[in-house]
N, C-alpha and C positions, 0 to 999 in steps of 0.2 A: 461481556457480550460476545456471543458466537459470531464468527466471521460471516456466515451466510446471512444472519439476521442484520448485521451491521451493513452489509452490501445492499440488502433490500431497502433498509431505511435510507441509505445514501442515494440510491438510484431513484426512489420515490421522491425524495427531496429535490433531486436534480430535475425530474419531470415537472414538479410543482413550480420550480423556478424557471421553467421553460428552456432548459439547456437543449442544445441541438442533439438530435439522435446520434450523430457522429461522435459527439463529445461523451454521451452516455455509454456508447459502445466502447470507446477508448478506455474510460474508467473501468468498465466491467472487464475488458480483456486484460488490461495490465494488472488489475488487482487479483484477477483469477489466476494469473501466472504466479503471484506471490502465494496464493492459497494452495495451488498445486505443489509449490515448493514445501510449504509447511506440512502437507499431507505426506509427501514423499520422504521427508525427514522425520516423520512421526512426531511432529511438534504439536503443541496445543493450538486449537483454533479459537480459543478464548482470547479476545483482543485486549481485555483490560489487564491481563498479566503483563509482565515485563517482556516485551517482544524486541527490545533493542538488540540483544545478541542475535536473535533470529534474523533481523534486518541486516546486521553486519555480515552474518554468514551468507545470507541471500546475495548481498553485493559481491562478496568474495566468489561465490559460485558463478555469478554472472560474468565477473571479470576473468577468473582463472579457469573455471570448469567449462563454461559455455563460450568463453572468449568473445563476449559481446563488446562492442565499441562503447566508449564513454557516453556518446549521445544516446544510444539505445538504453543504456542503464539509467541515464537521467530521465528519459521518457517514462520508464517504468516507475522510478522513484517519485516523480511528480504526481502520478496518479495515486500511489500509496500515501504520500504525504497529504494530499487533498482529502482522502478518506479519513485519515487519523485526525486531521484538523476539524473536519465535520463532526467526528465522534466526540472530540474534546469540547468543541463549542456547544454541542447539544447535551453535554454532561453525561454522555454514554460511557466515557472512560475518564480517568482522572487526569492524565496528561499524555501528550503526544511524545513518542520516542524521539529524543533529541537527535538521533542519528539521521533521521530523514528531514529534519528541520534546519540543521546547520549546513552551511555551504562549505564544501571542501575544495581544494585546488583542482583535484582531478574530476570530482563529481559535483554536479549541480551548477 
């Protein structure tokens, strides 16, 4: 599934479930940051491919390249994790990348 199509389904589902507008904007903003990263690195926007390494590289870029704090990185990862869990639960993808589901000492 293409990233933009996945986000559209995710946000429509959020509206259907009556999520607050602030929450929907949060998901859209943080997931869009990941999308921009994928485009900048010329990575595939097809989310059912193995994106685990892309997420690991995204975390490294946020930590070392952009020098974001752990709390900021966690905020972004929570939104991405929620998107992937929605896609997995809806059978749009086969499984959620374990990188964003596991808790690590520094992140999450």
